[in-house]
Steps between C-alpha positions, in 0.01 A plus 500: 500500500426777736793701363369444151157645577661799670732568200212440252292752699774755472532446127127532464480813699796641310327425168174666611693809602709510182201488264291200576230708676494754217461224243233316695293804595543674169385192301195448731406874492516520120316165475226640723480807278472299190218292655328821636499644149303204375258495793247763384360404152251739354143384421330583178206726470203492281670749265830307485426236235865442407610415853680171554397367838802456724334407820472141402880456470612210726770556754764304306449719196537811718827362645651401174415822317586763756888462501514305823704203344772743364523684833529177689774364264686832516498492876611140514791569262613805708479280806722239355755774399489632862581153640785465263630841594472417868731208454732689266523796731690297760784468238496853386576594867790243537478483876130410481516135386800433716336644801209250444735217473663571828169470681462213741315269259584268215579643152191321335283656772584841367384390150180350634430827677522680160275235353238517777478877495450496123223232531335707772483813301363319197230332713404836642474646153269226381291513823449874468382479145266210588350699774447803278340296219264316726406801714437720184267243354205575731476878458580499126248237415236656729553822311475316165190313606325830607580673175405182296143527657485862361616404143246524220541255212327557159426160357266638223357843443202403698661273767723620780634314799593651829539414865707178432648316795875456436585352834759206478497266794840339402660781310822508711564127449432529132734796475792290626421232253437723195741785539831447330679691759334347803516155350876534476598708806264337751446138397217298636643152426797307629661475151489868423594578861812281455585683172469838664699415819775302338542770226530770756746295707723430207508883400572590854779260549646589164517883576636427855769298349580777259499757786724299729736349245732800441811315359348396167239761390442336160421166642289650769308705243449198288362316796252777586392525128440120466322480834274803402434353150409140630312623801307761308401250238388252771280774659335608178448143362133485593454856367651405162252223474211728591578765240557275189688172547163326562456483138761237450541339846293373782448582857661160593808585304522836672447343840782258438729774380420703811587207720821425314612863480411558866713203612774613272495845652516352855794281409680790329432716797653249737803485272539879502468505878767229522736700280422826703582325829814344353606844376440682825691243696815571290498869568811610690467725800816687597 
């Protein structure tokens, strides 16, 4: 097990040097800039009667409307591509994979080192985004609350309202419940957590199989595509319900589907891992 940790640490460091650090830092920096751009709403003045008050926007609406979900998804896709390319690159350099297989550890331990390094960088990506979103909440909402107190609302020609207190005591919790993006990417329930983790695991094992299975590129590509399709559907199952499927289904039905699809993804992931281990054991080292 010690050798697996050492090799996975090497793979993780290699990925960070070959693009992982740029993907992680780039997505977080651009995400911070998008949030910063929405942190300073402008209050209406007595002469601005057409102004739509933006200082009362809840955090979830700011998150969903500022481009953060697209940026997060783009970074995640690039991250998966990089993980795939890491595994594939050891075959492009023919000596690479065979050098790994001559190390003093079992063949399956080489595969699990790839898997652990991929899981580690995905975990780091989600943690970095979670820290950014939680940390940005306090200054952004403090700014919005301050500006909201300066807003002037014209109820009738003779009635105006100003100096309203827009402080939200549970705004961060509500944001994770109401935001389509946060609801999907950072679940707060076991069922949605199962959907997210199992879906990501199936996608990861599928692309690793495609990267390490060099002999049959079509079969490897089909495995990666199927894993991405099923895993992606499992991840966004709750999101699909939130944006429209609630009109002809129930929360209980979606919960059941989430559990079934989560279990299915786990079973399929185990199957893909078994095939990958079986495949790497057959590789010939001259």
